[in-house]
C-alpha positions, -999 to 999 in steps of 0.1 A, spaced: 461 128 -162 429 133 -142 418 97 -150 452 84 -138 448 104 -106 412 91 -102 424 55 -107 451 60 -81 427 74 -56 396 52 -62 411 21 -78 383 20 -103 372 38 -134 335 38 -124 324 66 -102 292 69 -81 288 105 -93 293 125 -125 329 129 -136 327 167 -136 320 165 -98 349 141 -93 377 166 -99 372 202 -89 383 228 -115 392 260 -97 395 282 -126 365 271 -147 345 301 -159 312 284 -164 305 276 -127 303 299 -98 331 296 -73 306 289 -45 296 257 -65 332 247 -69 338 252 -32 307 232 -24 319 203 -46 352 203 -27 335 205 7 312 176 -1 341 153 -11 351 129 17 378 111 -3 413 123 -10 408 152 -34 425 162 -66 421 195 -83 425 205 -119 438 240 -127 455 258 -155 471 282 -130 509 282 -134 526 264 -106 541 296 -92 505 309 -88 496 281 -64 502 282 -26 529 257 -16 518 232 11 539 202 23 507 181 26 499 184 -11 513 165 -40 517 186 -71 517 170 -106 525 194 -134 517 184 -170 532 202 -200 525 198 -237 545 205 -268 533 239 -278 527 227 -314 504 200 -301 486 224 -279 480 248 -308 466 220 -330 444 208 -301 432 243 -294 422 247 -330 402 215 -330 386 225 -296 376 260 -309 362 246 -341 339 222 -321 328 249 -296 294 266 -299 305 302 -292 270 315 -291 262 294 -260 294 301 -240 287 337 -230 256 326 -211 272 305 -184 303 327 -183 282 359 -179 262 343 -151 292 333 -131 314 364 -138 319 381 -105 299 356 -85 315 349 -52 
């Protein structure tokens, strides 16, 4: 979905900057919120934001287009299992611990 949004905004699949700086992820726990805000502030194009926050947890704004994506829970469970089996759990606490509570 984020690539579809990027293609609609930029008209090209090649970006002049890293993909992780193309779309801001508000609820990521491995980067400080000040860095996420700086990424948003630096963007001069129409922005799109990725979040796992439920729709009722977001402020409503008439100027914003909201796209909500849902998955079959069975598919999400299988995908989560694959994701967790590929994750290096010894490395994750480092970045999360560094950003926890950072404003």
